[in-house]
All heavy atoms as an XYZ file, in Angstrom:
814
protein
N      -7.668     13.472     42.660
C      -9.024     13.418     43.130
C      -9.916     12.814     42.034
O     -10.741     11.918     42.328
C      -9.498     14.805     43.519
S     -11.160     14.829     44.158
N      -9.758     13.262     40.817
C     -10.589     12.769     39.725
C     -10.312     11.308     39.477
O     -11.254     10.489     39.222
C     -10.362     13.562     38.438
N      -9.060     10.878     39.647
C      -8.729      9.488     39.494
C      -9.436      8.613     40.512
O      -9.970      7.542     40.203
C      -7.196      9.326     39.629
C      -6.642      8.008     39.202
C      -5.120      8.024     39.229
O      -4.537      8.762     38.470
O      -4.583      7.279     40.068
N      -9.474      9.097     41.766
C     -10.205      8.315     42.855
C     -11.689      8.258     42.580
O     -12.352      7.238     42.753
C      -9.942      8.949     44.186
C      -8.512      8.842     44.709
C      -8.341      9.615     45.988
C      -8.124      7.384     44.924
N     -12.242      9.367     42.134
C     -13.674      9.424     41.798
C     -13.975      8.415     40.715
O     -14.881      7.625     40.839
C     -14.114     10.852     41.376
C     -14.035     11.807     42.559
C     -15.496     10.839     40.752
C     -14.171     13.298     42.240
N     -13.205      8.440     39.632
C     -13.423      7.539     38.520
C     -13.228      6.071     38.890
O     -13.878      5.216     38.273
C     -12.571      7.934     37.327
C     -13.100      9.157     36.631
O     -14.310      9.292     36.406
N     -12.229     10.075     36.302
N     -12.410      5.864     39.851
C     -12.198      4.461     40.293
C     -13.345      3.936     41.107
O     -13.749      2.772     41.007
C     -10.917      4.397     41.164
C     -10.523      2.970     41.594
C      -9.452      2.949     42.587
N      -9.993      3.457     43.871
C      -9.238      3.924     44.825
N      -7.939      3.954     44.755
N      -9.847      4.344     45.951
N     -13.958      4.815     41.900
C     -15.037      4.366     42.850
C     -16.419      4.654     42.452
O     -17.353      4.136     43.061
C     -14.743      5.030     44.222
C     -13.451      4.544     44.852
O     -12.980      3.442     44.471
O     -12.868      5.268     45.680
N     -16.703      5.499     41.401
C     -18.054      5.812     41.023
C     -18.178      5.688     39.516
O     -17.303      6.059     38.729
C     -18.399      7.259     41.390
C     -18.713      7.477     42.814
C     -19.863      7.158     43.445
C     -17.855      8.086     43.789
N     -19.782      7.569     44.745
C     -18.548      8.090     44.997
C     -16.573      8.596     43.735
C     -18.028      8.591     46.167
C     -16.018      9.119     44.914
C     -16.736      9.082     46.104
N     -19.364      5.219     39.086
C     -19.606      5.255     37.621
C     -19.876      6.694     37.186
O     -20.374      7.529     37.976
C     -20.836      4.385     37.456
C     -21.541      4.448     38.837
C     -20.480      4.613     39.810
N     -19.535      6.983     35.962
C     -19.768      8.352     35.461
C     -21.250      8.691     35.552
O     -22.113      7.885     35.312
C     -19.278      8.513     34.012
N     -21.515      9.928     35.945
C     -22.850     10.423     36.052
C     -22.790     11.957     35.974
O     -21.989     12.531     35.162
N     -23.640     12.625     36.774
C     -23.667     14.044     36.810
C     -22.910     14.568     38.069
O     -23.203     14.128     39.151
C     -25.091     14.575     36.876
O     -25.821     14.132     35.699
C     -25.158     16.110     36.903
N     -21.967     15.469     37.872
C     -21.198     16.030     38.942
C     -21.404     17.545     38.987
O     -21.354     18.221     37.941
C     -19.691     15.723     38.768
N     -21.624     18.061     40.185
C     -21.635     19.516     40.409
C     -20.411     19.842     41.217
O     -20.178     19.271     42.243
C     -22.945     19.925     41.157
C     -22.901     21.425     41.486
C     -24.178     19.580     40.366
N     -19.586     20.755     40.677
C     -18.343     21.145     41.315
C     -18.477     22.575     41.735
O     -18.621     23.478     40.885
C     -17.141     20.889     40.380
C     -17.135     19.442     39.967
C     -15.842     21.328     41.109
C     -16.018     19.048     39.026
N     -18.419     22.845     43.044
C     -18.629     24.192     43.592
C     -17.238     24.769     43.848
O     -16.419     24.202     44.613
C     -19.405     24.117     44.919
S     -20.968     23.195     44.769
N     -16.988     25.941     43.228
C     -15.611     26.502     43.292
C     -15.616     27.931     43.791
O     -16.439     28.767     43.376
C     -15.010     26.498     41.889
S     -14.753     24.839     41.239
N     -14.630     28.214     44.581
C     -14.333     29.564     44.986
C     -13.339     30.212     44.015
O     -13.071     29.678     42.953
N     -12.808     31.384     44.362
C     -11.937     32.110     43.386
C     -10.463     31.901     43.564
O      -9.675     32.369     42.782
C     -12.289     33.572     43.488
C     -12.092     34.205     44.872
C     -12.608     35.607     44.857
C     -12.739     36.181     46.267
N     -13.389     37.435     46.304
N     -10.037     31.132     44.562
C      -8.602     30.959     44.856
C      -8.057     29.642     44.357
O      -8.669     28.975     43.504
N      -6.974     29.232     44.961
C      -6.268     28.034     44.497
C      -7.082     26.752     44.637
O      -7.059     25.892     43.769
C      -4.988     27.874     45.294
C      -3.907     28.876     44.893
O      -3.977     29.463     43.799
N      -3.058     29.176     45.791
N      -7.869     26.573     45.709
C      -8.674     25.371     45.869
C      -9.769     25.371     44.819
O     -10.165     24.292     44.292
C      -9.283     25.292     47.253
C      -8.205     24.979     48.268
O      -7.139     24.431     47.966
N      -8.482     25.302     49.555
N     -10.323     26.522     44.469
C     -11.255     26.605     43.365
C     -10.602     26.151     42.051
O     -11.215     25.476     41.271
N      -9.354     26.549     41.854
C      -8.573     26.125     40.728
C      -8.479     24.603     40.651
O      -8.571     24.009     39.595
N      -8.339     24.003     41.813
C      -8.302     22.506     41.868
C      -9.630     21.948     41.330
O      -9.672     20.947     40.626
C      -8.075     22.000     43.297
C      -6.679     22.363     43.812
O      -5.785     22.637     42.994
O      -6.506     22.342     45.062
N     -10.708     22.614     41.681
C     -12.067     22.180     41.229
C     -12.168     22.260     39.732
O     -12.754     21.358     39.069
N     -11.573     23.276     39.113
C     -11.667     23.403     37.669
C     -10.848     22.322     36.951
O     -11.295     21.738     35.967
C     -11.124     24.767     37.204
C     -11.760     25.962     37.873
C     -11.043     27.016     38.312
C     -13.162     25.963     38.049
C     -11.642     28.128     38.946
C     -13.787     27.056     38.641
C     -13.031     28.137     39.068
N      -9.769     21.929     37.567
C      -8.933     20.846     37.028
C      -9.719     19.506     37.140
O      -9.794     18.697     36.239
C      -7.558     20.746     37.708
C      -6.798     19.498     37.256
C      -6.783     21.974     37.373
N     -10.335     19.284     38.314
C     -11.137     18.112     38.511
C     -12.257     18.049     37.483
O     -12.526     16.972     36.915
C     -11.705     18.047     39.950
C     -10.594     17.896     40.997
C     -12.784     16.988     40.122
C     -11.011     18.162     42.408
N     -12.866     19.169     37.249
C     -13.963     19.243     36.258
C     -13.481     18.733     34.882
O     -14.170     17.965     34.221
C     -14.521     20.664     36.156
N     -12.345     19.233     34.444
C     -11.815     18.805     33.138
C     -11.535     17.319     33.054
O     -11.870     16.661     32.095
C     -10.522     19.579     32.803
C     -10.734     21.071     32.557
C     -11.533     21.324     31.271
N     -10.782     20.947     30.117
C     -11.258     20.267     29.071
N     -12.477     19.849     29.084
N     -10.471     19.962     28.100
N     -10.942     16.766     34.107
C     -10.665     15.307     34.130
C     -11.897     14.479     34.170
O     -12.018     13.478     33.503
C      -9.733     14.962     35.313
C      -8.284     15.208     35.054
C      -7.642     16.296     35.664
C      -7.541     14.390     34.220
C      -6.302     16.547     35.376
C      -6.205     14.630     34.004
C      -5.579     15.706     34.564
O      -4.274     15.938     34.320
N     -12.904     14.937     34.945
C     -14.153     14.185     34.977
C     -14.874     14.248     33.625
O     -15.413     13.242     33.172
C     -15.073     14.695     36.085
C     -14.574     14.430     37.527
C     -15.607     14.997     38.541
C     -14.369     12.989     37.769
N     -14.863     15.390     32.977
C     -15.508     15.456     31.677
C     -14.834     14.520     30.671
O     -15.491     13.855     29.903
C     -15.457     16.905     31.123
C     -16.513     17.793     31.704
C     -16.576     19.172     31.041
O     -15.525     19.710     30.719
O     -17.705     19.652     30.880
N     -13.526     14.494     30.731
C     -12.807     13.573     29.812
C     -13.121     12.138     30.060
O     -12.985     11.327     29.189
C     -11.274     13.825     29.903
C     -10.863     15.150     29.322
C      -9.369     15.405     29.468
C      -8.966     16.729     28.910
N      -7.525     16.997     28.993
N     -13.527     11.824     31.292
C     -13.879     10.451     31.690
C     -15.359     10.154     31.437
O     -15.816      9.059     31.760
C     -13.522     10.188     33.137
N     -16.083     11.123     30.861
C     -17.462     10.856     30.506
C     -18.545     11.410     31.484
O     -19.694     11.171     31.269
N     -18.124     12.151     32.444
C     -19.079     12.767     33.377
C     -19.748     13.941     32.728
O     -19.156     14.670     31.967
C     -18.386     13.208     34.678
C     -17.961     12.128     35.599
C     -16.884     11.320     35.407
C     -18.607     11.703     36.766
N     -16.803     10.415     36.476
C     -17.856     10.651     37.300
C     -19.773     12.160     37.460
C     -18.230     10.028     38.497
C     -20.098     11.520     38.628
C     -19.396     10.480     39.133
N     -20.980     14.169     33.144
C     -21.691     15.457     32.814
C     -21.360     16.416     33.967
O     -21.742     16.135     35.112
C     -23.186     15.230     32.693
O     -23.884     16.456     32.557
N     -20.607     17.462     33.708
C     -20.097     18.307     34.730
C     -20.715     19.696     34.708
O     -20.851     20.296     33.646
C     -18.578     18.461     34.613
C     -17.992     19.399     35.660
C     -17.891     17.069     34.778
N     -21.056     20.142     35.889
C     -21.534     21.526     36.055
C     -20.626     22.200     37.109
O     -20.534     21.698     38.222
C     -22.983     21.526     36.601
C     -23.925     20.883     35.632
C     -25.302     20.742     36.292
N     -26.186     19.998     35.375
C     -27.250     19.347     35.764
N     -27.647     19.361     37.033
N     -27.996     18.727     34.897
N     -20.052     23.313     36.744
C     -19.211     24.070     37.644
C     -20.032     25.232     38.157
O     -20.573     26.023     37.370
C     -17.907     24.550     36.948
C     -17.110     25.499     37.885
C     -17.027     23.364     36.557
N     -20.072     25.378     39.466
C     -20.810     26.490     40.055
C     -19.878     27.388     40.870
O     -19.143     26.905     41.777
C     -21.959     25.936     40.941
C     -22.981     25.125     40.168
C     -23.592     25.996     39.051
N     -24.518     25.254     38.219
C     -24.345     25.007     36.958
N     -23.246     25.414     36.316
N     -25.267     24.356     36.262
N     -19.902     28.659     40.541
C     -19.055     29.672     41.171
C     -19.777     30.465     42.197
O     -20.996     30.704     42.068
C     -18.506     30.608     40.115
C     -17.795     29.996     38.924
C     -17.487     31.132     37.898
C     -16.563     29.244     39.346
N     -19.120     30.948     43.208
C     -19.667     31.828     44.215
C     -19.235     33.280     43.993
O     -19.353     34.102     44.891
C     -19.382     31.362     45.650
C     -20.048     30.016     45.900
C     -17.880     31.302     45.878
N     -18.619     33.541     42.860
C     -18.057     34.816     42.518
C     -18.128     35.023     41.008
O     -18.186     33.996     40.259
C     -16.618     34.917     42.939
C     -15.789     33.852     42.345
N     -15.212     33.984     41.094
C     -15.431     32.643     42.780
C     -14.552     32.864     40.830
N     -14.681     32.011     41.821
N     -18.063     36.246     40.522
C     -17.973     36.462     39.061
C     -16.628     35.868     38.557
O     -15.654     35.881     39.241
C     -17.960     37.993     38.923
C     -18.615     38.448     40.129
C     -18.231     37.514     41.230
N     -16.650     35.322     37.337
C     -15.444     34.702     36.796
C     -14.186     35.601     36.803
O     -13.094     35.142     36.993
C     -15.823     34.327     35.347
C     -17.334     34.225     35.361
C     -17.810     35.222     36.402
N     -14.420     36.894     36.622
C     -13.217     37.810     36.573
C     -12.566     38.001     37.905
O     -11.513     38.699     38.013
C     -13.618     39.154     35.926
C     -14.671     39.929     36.685
O     -15.170     39.378     37.712
O     -14.970     41.058     36.280
N     -13.103     37.449     38.980
C     -12.489     37.554     40.282
C     -11.574     36.420     40.607
O     -10.864     36.441     41.636
C     -13.568     37.661     41.387
C     -14.280     38.982     41.441
C     -15.259     39.103     42.579
O     -15.330     38.261     43.442
N     -16.029     40.149     42.530
N     -11.503     35.408     39.738
C     -10.530     34.309     39.908
C      -9.131     34.851     39.716
O      -8.912     35.746     38.928
C     -10.775     33.196     38.916
O     -11.964     32.470     39.254
N      -8.209     34.305     40.504
C      -6.847     34.802     40.456
C      -5.818     33.734     40.145
O      -6.106     32.523     40.379
C      -6.458     35.494     41.787
O      -6.597     34.515     42.807
C      -7.323     36.653     42.094
N      -4.655     34.083     39.632
C      -3.545     33.141     39.435
C      -3.904     31.999     38.558
O      -4.579     32.117     37.568
N      -3.432     30.820     38.978
C      -3.698     29.587     38.249
C      -5.190     29.261     38.165
O      -5.665     28.713     37.174
C      -2.965     28.391     38.884
C      -1.456     28.430     38.695
O      -1.028     29.157     37.788
O      -0.762     27.739     39.419
N      -5.916     29.634     39.196
C      -7.383     29.394     39.175
C      -8.024     30.071     37.978
O      -8.881     29.538     37.294
C      -8.029     29.855     40.452
N      -7.610     31.328     37.659
C      -8.141     32.045     36.547
C      -7.838     31.348     35.219
O      -8.655     31.283     34.325
C      -7.595     33.471     36.511
N      -6.610     30.809     35.125
C      -6.196     30.093     33.924
C      -7.053     28.838     33.730
O      -7.531     28.529     32.676
C      -4.680     29.699     33.998
C      -4.309     28.796     32.824
C      -3.835     30.957     34.023
N      -7.191     28.082     34.827
C      -7.969     26.820     34.788
C      -9.466     27.091     34.525
O     -10.132     26.347     33.815
C      -7.753     25.930     35.998
C      -6.340     25.501     36.145
C      -5.707     25.587     37.400
C      -5.647     24.962     35.092
C      -4.385     25.170     37.523
C      -4.321     24.537     35.262
C      -3.707     24.630     36.474
N      -9.989     28.190     35.071
C     -11.376     28.514     34.791
C     -11.578     28.859     33.346
O     -12.540     28.374     32.701
C     -11.800     29.725     35.657
C     -13.196     30.309     35.369
C     -14.282     29.221     35.486
C     -13.472     31.515     36.306
N     -10.661     29.605     32.761
C     -10.771     29.892     31.316
C     -10.718     28.595     30.508
O     -11.406     28.453     29.509
C      -9.645     30.823     30.875
C      -9.880     32.249     31.366
C     -11.194     32.795     30.910
O     -11.574     32.730     29.744
N     -11.903     33.397     31.844
N      -9.929     27.621     30.955
C      -9.803     26.354     30.245
C     -11.164     25.607     30.245
O     -11.605     25.116     29.208
C      -8.764     25.476     30.957
O      -8.740     24.153     30.407
N     -11.833     25.556     31.406
C     -13.132     24.853     31.417
C     -14.164     25.619     30.626
O     -15.030     24.963     29.970
C     -13.579     24.512     32.854
C     -12.680     23.549     33.547
C     -13.891     25.721     33.698
N     -14.114     26.930     30.678
C     -15.103     27.693     29.919
C     -14.901     27.520     28.451
O     -15.850     27.338     27.682
C     -15.024     29.175     30.329
C     -15.513     29.398     31.761
S     -15.441     31.130     32.323
C     -16.900     31.757     31.579
N     -13.660     27.553     27.986
C     -13.380     27.351     26.562
C     -13.753     25.919     26.119
O     -14.119     25.752     24.916
C     -11.892     27.612     26.272
C     -11.517     29.068     26.249
C     -10.030     29.258     25.949
C      -9.682     30.717     26.068
N      -8.233     30.954     25.883
N     -13.721     24.994     27.050
C     -14.064     23.594     26.683
C     -15.567     23.430     26.607
O     -16.077     22.362     26.165
C     -13.483     22.618     27.699
N     -16.334     24.440     26.984
C     -17.785     24.365     26.886
C     -18.449     23.793     28.120
O     -19.658     23.483     28.087
N     -17.711     23.699     29.165
C     -18.273     23.209     30.467
C     -19.382     24.121     30.940
O     -19.285     25.362     30.759
C     -17.147     23.114     31.547
O     -16.117     22.290     31.076
C     -17.701     22.565     32.835
N     -20.413     23.599     31.520
C     -21.526     24.396     32.055
C     -21.019     25.119     33.335
O     -20.961     24.522     34.394
C     -22.707     23.475     32.370
C     -23.899     24.238     32.910
O     -23.906     25.456     32.978
O     -24.886     23.503     33.290
N     -20.690     26.392     33.183
C     -20.189     27.214     34.281
C     -21.230     28.271     34.544
O     -21.625     29.037     33.693
C     -18.820     27.863     33.960
C     -18.352     28.779     35.068
C     -17.788     26.803     33.606
N     -21.620     28.370     35.861
C     -22.582     29.403     36.273
C     -22.204     29.997     37.578
O     -21.541     29.355     38.398
C     -23.990     28.726     36.444
C     -24.505     28.010     35.281
C     -25.160     28.946     34.274
N     -25.577     28.133     33.144
C     -25.773     28.636     31.978
N     -25.699     29.918     31.794
N     -26.168     27.853     30.971
N     -22.684     31.197     37.814
C     -22.447     31.907     39.084
C     -23.734     31.797     39.907
O     -24.796     32.187     39.430
C     -22.107     33.418     38.880
C     -21.901     34.104     40.206
C     -20.868     33.536     37.972
N     -23.629     31.266     41.110
C     -24.807     31.088     41.968
C     -25.201     32.459     42.533
O     -24.372     33.159     43.108
C     -24.545     30.103     43.139
C     -25.733     29.985     44.034
C     -24.074     28.767     42.567
N     -26.467     32.762     42.385
C     -27.040     34.057     42.860
C     -28.246     33.795     43.723
O     -29.089     32.956     43.355
C     -27.469     34.942     41.681
C     -26.351     35.321     40.771
C     -25.481     36.339     41.481
N     -24.507     36.882     40.568
C     -23.275     37.211     40.919
N     -22.926     37.157     42.166
N     -22.433     37.674     40.049
N     -28.318     34.506     44.849
C     -29.483     34.421     45.715
C     -30.384     35.562     45.494
O     -30.098     36.418     44.678
N     -31.508     35.595     46.215
C     -32.475     36.695     46.077
C     -31.836     38.065     46.339
O     -32.192     39.023     45.683
C     -33.586     36.413     47.061
C     -33.290     35.094     47.645
C     -31.915     34.634     47.203
N     -30.899     38.128     47.272
C     -30.281     39.428     47.616
C     -29.307     39.917     46.612
O     -29.053     41.120     46.511
C     -29.609     39.322     48.977
N     -28.745     39.008     45.836
C     -27.748     39.407     44.838
C     -28.066     38.886     43.458
O     -27.241     38.508     42.711
C     -26.301     39.010     45.240
C     -26.182     37.481     45.362
O     -27.176     36.781     45.288
N     -24.973     37.050     45.538
N     -29.402     38.925     43.142
C     -29.857     38.470     41.854
C     -29.150     39.203     40.708
O     -28.728     40.350     40.840
N     -29.089     38.549     39.585
C     -28.344     39.135     38.464
C     -28.939     38.667     37.156
O     -29.406     37.536     37.067
C     -26.881     38.729     38.547
O     -26.212     39.164     37.403
N     -28.881     39.508     36.175
C     -29.367     39.131     34.883
C     -28.178     38.654     33.960
O     -28.360     38.370     32.798
C     -30.049     40.303     34.189
N     -26.969     38.605     34.574
C     -25.810     38.196     33.771
C     -26.050     36.808     33.165
O     -26.714     35.966     33.755
C     -24.514     38.255     34.591
C     -24.448     37.188     35.656
C     -23.211     37.342     36.509
O     -23.044     38.365     37.178
O     -22.409     36.413     36.531
N     -25.431     36.566     32.049
C     -25.648     35.361     31.309
C     -25.205     34.111     32.031
O     -25.678     33.029     31.752
C     -24.991     35.414     29.936
O     -23.582     35.552     30.064
N     -24.251     34.197     32.940
C     -23.774     33.050     33.649
C     -24.493     32.801     34.975
O     -24.128     31.858     35.748
C     -22.233     33.214     33.913
C     -21.354     33.109     32.731
C     -19.887     33.327     33.162
C     -21.493     31.858     31.965
N     -25.462     33.581     35.302
C     -26.143     33.473     36.611
C     -27.060     32.256     36.684
O     -27.722     31.907     35.713
C     -26.878     34.733     36.959
N     -27.086     31.643     37.845
C     -28.075     30.602     38.174
C     -28.622     30.956     39.562
O     -27.883     31.295     40.425
C     -27.460     29.152     38.122
C     -28.591     28.135     38.420
C     -26.289     29.039     39.093
C     -28.120     26.705     38.277
N     -29.931     30.905     39.665
C     -30.563     31.281     40.966
C     -30.356     30.208     42.000
O     -30.236     29.039     41.627
C     -32.058     31.541     40.750
C     -32.699     32.168     41.947
N     -33.219     31.455     42.988
C     -32.889     33.480     42.256
C     -33.677     32.280     43.904
N     -33.456     33.500     43.476
N     -30.281     30.595     43.218
C     -30.028     29.713     44.355
C     -30.993     28.476     44.333
O     -30.542     27.364     44.538
C     -30.118     30.454     45.675
C     -29.877     29.598     46.844
C     -30.710     29.031     47.728
C     -28.526     29.241     47.337
N     -30.053     28.313     48.647
C     -28.684     28.443     48.451
C     -27.254     29.492     46.849
C     -27.632     27.850     49.147
C     -26.177     28.972     47.552
C     -26.388     28.142     48.683
N     -32.261     28.706     44.049
C     -33.203     27.587     44.070
C     -32.920     26.578     42.999
O     -33.032     25.358     43.205
C     -34.647     28.102     43.934
O     -34.795     28.802     42.699
N     -32.486     27.018     41.822
C     -32.085     26.079     40.755
C     -30.777     25.350     41.169
O     -30.623     24.182     40.878
C     -31.826     26.821     39.445
O     -33.037     27.440     39.033
N     -29.888     26.039     41.787
C     -28.648     25.444     42.261
C     -28.928     24.326     43.241
O     -28.360     23.252     43.149
C     -27.725     26.502     42.843
C     -26.513     26.000     43.555
C     -25.532     25.322     42.877
C     -26.367     26.206     44.921
C     -24.381     24.812     43.525
C     -25.233     25.747     45.556
C     -24.257     25.052     44.882
N     -29.789     24.568     44.230
C     -30.052     23.540     45.230
C     -30.766     22.342     44.548
O     -30.501     21.213     44.989
C     -30.894     24.110     46.386
O     -32.110     24.692     45.898
C     -30.091     25.154     47.187
N     -31.583     22.602     43.567
C     -32.183     21.485     42.840
C     -31.119     20.638     42.110
O     -31.208     19.420     42.077
C     -33.189     22.012     41.802
O     -34.330     22.549     42.460
N     -30.117     21.318     41.553
C     -29.045     20.585     40.905
C     -28.272     19.706     41.896
O     -27.922     18.573     41.567
C     -28.043     21.571     40.259
C     -28.505     22.249     39.042
C     -27.405     23.148     38.455
O     -26.521     23.621     39.173
O     -27.495     23.323     37.238
N     -28.041     20.243     43.089
C     -27.359     19.498     44.069
C     -28.126     18.227     44.482
O     -27.545     17.151     44.632
C     -27.086     20.333     45.337
C     -26.137     21.512     45.167
C     -26.033     22.258     46.499
C     -24.767     21.020     44.706
N     -29.461     18.364     44.594
C     -30.276     17.238     44.971
C     -30.259     16.121     43.910
O     -30.388     14.955     44.248
C     -31.727     17.706     45.236
C     -31.849     18.515     46.499
C     -33.264     19.035     46.644
C     -33.414     20.008     47.774
N     -34.713     20.587     47.914
N     -30.133     16.494     42.698
C     -30.178     15.509     41.591
C     -28.833     14.999     41.120
O     -28.747     14.122     40.315
C     -30.963     16.028     40.436
O     -30.258     17.137     39.834
N     -27.734     15.584     41.669
C     -26.391     15.200     41.247
C     -26.016     13.825     41.746
O     -26.405     13.392     42.850
C     -25.381     16.230     41.750
N     -25.194     13.107     40.951
C     -24.636     11.857     41.437
C     -23.425     12.082     42.297
O     -23.077     11.261     43.156
C     -24.209     11.004     40.216
C     -25.389     10.639     39.343
O     -26.366     10.092     39.870
O     -25.342     10.994     38.143
N     -22.774     13.231     42.150
C     -21.584     13.567     42.902
C     -21.488     15.063     43.040
O     -21.761     15.841     42.134
C     -20.362     13.116     42.086
C     -18.988     13.432     42.717
C     -18.727     12.536     43.929
C     -17.892     13.190     41.643
N     -21.136     15.513     44.258
C     -20.881     16.904     44.550
C     -19.463     17.038     45.046
O     -19.030     16.355     45.945
C     -21.877     17.472     45.635
C     -23.330     17.316     45.162
C     -21.562     18.944     45.970
C     -24.316     17.510     46.277
N     -18.708     17.922     44.404
C     -17.330     18.162     44.774
C     -17.213     19.632     45.249
O     -17.632     20.533     44.542
C     -16.342     17.925     43.568
C     -14.921     18.231     43.991
C     -16.533     16.568     43.038
N     -16.653     19.813     46.431
C     -16.504     21.164     47.011
C     -15.076     21.368     47.432
O     -14.758     21.317     48.634
C     -17.487     21.426     48.211
O     -17.235     20.405     49.189
C     -18.918     21.358     47.755
N     -14.171     21.580     46.504
C     -12.762     21.765     46.870
C     -12.573     23.041     47.703
O     -11.671     23.110     48.501
C     -12.038     21.888     45.513
C     -13.100     22.283     44.546
C     -14.354     21.731     45.052
N     -13.416     24.004     47.463
C     -13.332     25.225     48.314
C     -14.705     25.928     48.187
O     -15.134     26.154     47.062
C     -12.219     26.125     47.780
S     -12.016     27.600     48.789
N     -15.265     26.280     49.256
C     -16.513     27.028     49.194
C     -16.278     28.282     49.915
O     -16.085     28.278     51.162
C     -17.649     26.193     49.813
C     -18.997     26.760     49.537
C     -19.755     27.373     50.484
C     -19.703     26.822     48.315
N     -20.962     27.788     49.877
C     -20.924     27.490     48.545
C     -19.397     26.443     47.031
C     -21.845     27.709     47.527
C     -20.332     26.684     46.028
C     -21.541     27.308     46.289
N     -16.256     29.409     49.229
C     -15.906     30.705     49.837
C     -17.124     31.674     49.689
O     -17.108     32.511     48.841
C     -14.710     31.339     49.116
C     -13.486     30.450     49.183
C     -12.407     31.004     48.239
O     -12.529     32.124     47.716
O     -11.435     30.276     48.032
N     -18.141     31.487     50.537
C     -19.281     32.394     50.395
C     -18.878     33.830     50.647
O     -18.078     34.127     51.479
C     -20.255     31.902     51.446
C     -19.511     31.045     52.368
C     -18.277     30.574     51.625
N     -19.479     34.702     49.864
C     -19.165     36.169     50.043
C     -19.851     36.717     51.251
O     -20.869     36.277     51.658
C     -19.594     36.925     48.786
C     -18.688     36.562     47.550
O     -17.592     36.118     47.799
O     -19.173     36.783     46.442
Protein backbone atom coordinates (compact mmCIF):
# COMPACT_ATOMS: atom_id res chain seq x y z
CA UNK A 1 0.00 0.00 0.00
CA UNK A 2 2.75 2.45 0.96
CA UNK A 3 4.60 1.59 -2.25
CA UNK A 4 1.53 2.50 -4.34
CA UNK A 5 1.01 5.70 -2.38
CA UNK A 6 4.62 6.76 -2.88
CA UNK A 7 4.40 5.95 -6.58
CA UNK A 8 1.26 8.02 -7.17
CA UNK A 9 1.50 10.93 -4.67
CA UNK A 10 4.22 13.33 -3.65
CA UNK A 11 5.11 13.17 0.05
CA UNK A 12 2.95 15.39 2.21
CA UNK A 13 0.85 15.01 5.34
CA UNK A 14 -0.91 11.67 5.93
CA UNK A 15 -3.47 10.86 8.60
CA UNK A 16 -3.78 7.13 9.21
CA UNK A 17 -6.87 6.03 11.15
CA UNK A 18 -6.40 2.70 12.92
CA UNK A 19 -8.50 0.26 14.87
CA UNK A 20 -7.15 -2.24 17.38
CA UNK A 21 -7.02 -5.41 15.25
CA UNK A 22 -5.05 -6.75 12.32
CA UNK A 23 -6.16 -4.10 9.80
CA UNK A 24 -5.13 -1.42 12.27
CA UNK A 25 -1.76 -3.18 12.42
CA UNK A 26 -1.55 -2.76 8.64
CA UNK A 27 -2.05 0.96 9.18
CA UNK A 28 0.87 1.10 11.61
CA UNK A 29 3.12 -0.59 9.05
CA UNK A 30 1.95 1.83 6.35
CA UNK A 31 2.75 4.70 8.71
CA UNK A 32 6.35 3.52 9.17
CA UNK A 33 6.93 3.11 5.42
CA UNK A 34 5.43 6.51 4.63
CA UNK A 35 7.56 8.19 7.29
CA UNK A 36 10.67 6.58 5.85
CA UNK A 37 9.66 7.99 2.45
CA UNK A 38 9.45 11.53 3.84
CA UNK A 39 5.78 11.86 4.72
CA UNK A 40 4.60 13.72 7.81
CA UNK A 41 2.45 11.02 9.43
CA UNK A 42 -0.22 11.24 12.09
CA UNK A 43 -1.70 8.00 13.42
CA UNK A 44 -5.14 8.32 14.96
CA UNK A 45 -6.58 5.55 17.13
CA UNK A 46 -10.19 4.88 18.06
CA UNK A 47 -9.13 2.99 21.19
CA UNK A 48 -6.52 3.26 23.95
CA UNK A 49 -3.14 1.88 22.82
CA UNK A 50 -3.24 -0.93 25.38
CA UNK A 51 -6.28 -2.44 23.61
CA UNK A 52 -4.30 -3.32 20.48
CA UNK A 53 -3.76 -7.05 20.15
CA UNK A 54 -1.31 -9.46 18.50
CA UNK A 55 0.87 -8.11 15.73
CA UNK A 56 -1.05 -4.83 15.79
CA UNK A 57 0.21 -4.19 19.34
CA UNK A 58 3.79 -4.89 18.22
CA UNK A 59 3.53 -2.55 15.23
CA UNK A 60 1.86 0.17 17.32
CA UNK A 61 4.75 0.06 19.77
CA UNK A 62 7.12 0.36 16.80
CA UNK A 63 5.52 3.57 15.52
CA UNK A 64 5.32 5.02 19.02
CA UNK A 65 9.00 4.27 19.69
CA UNK A 66 9.88 5.88 16.34
CA UNK A 67 8.28 9.11 17.56
CA UNK A 68 5.30 9.05 15.22
CA UNK A 69 2.48 11.40 16.21
CA UNK A 70 0.01 8.89 17.71
CA UNK A 71 -3.22 10.12 19.32
CA UNK A 72 -6.51 8.64 20.53
CA UNK A 73 -9.57 10.41 19.07
CA UNK A 74 -12.00 11.49 21.76
CA UNK A 75 -15.44 13.01 21.37
CA UNK A 76 -17.40 15.13 23.84
CA UNK A 77 -19.00 12.03 25.38
CA UNK A 78 -15.69 10.28 26.03
CA UNK A 79 -13.38 13.20 26.64
CA UNK A 80 -10.12 12.41 28.30
CA UNK A 81 -7.18 14.21 29.82
CA UNK A 82 -4.82 11.39 28.82
CA UNK A 83 -1.65 12.57 27.15
CA UNK A 84 -2.43 10.85 23.84
CA UNK A 85 -5.94 12.26 23.46
CA UNK A 86 -7.02 14.47 20.59
CA UNK A 87 -10.51 15.96 20.56
CA UNK A 88 -12.87 15.09 17.71
CA UNK A 89 -12.95 18.69 16.42
CA UNK A 90 -9.15 18.78 16.14
CA UNK A 91 -9.20 15.39 14.42
CA UNK A 92 -11.70 16.54 11.81
CA UNK A 93 -9.56 19.64 11.16
CA UNK A 94 -6.56 17.37 10.60
CA UNK A 95 -8.54 15.33 8.09
CA UNK A 96 -9.53 18.46 6.16
CA UNK A 97 -5.92 19.62 5.87
CA UNK A 98 -4.33 16.22 5.12
CA UNK A 99 -2.88 15.42 1.73
CA UNK A 100 -3.77 11.76 2.24
CA UNK A 101 -6.12 9.85 4.56
CA UNK A 102 -5.60 6.12 5.04
CA UNK A 103 -8.29 4.07 6.78
CA UNK A 104 -7.18 0.42 6.78
CA UNK A 105 -9.75 -0.27 9.46
CA UNK A 106 -12.12 2.01 11.27
CA UNK A 107 -13.70 0.34 14.29
CA UNK A 108 -15.76 2.91 16.15
CA UNK A 109 -16.61 1.89 19.70
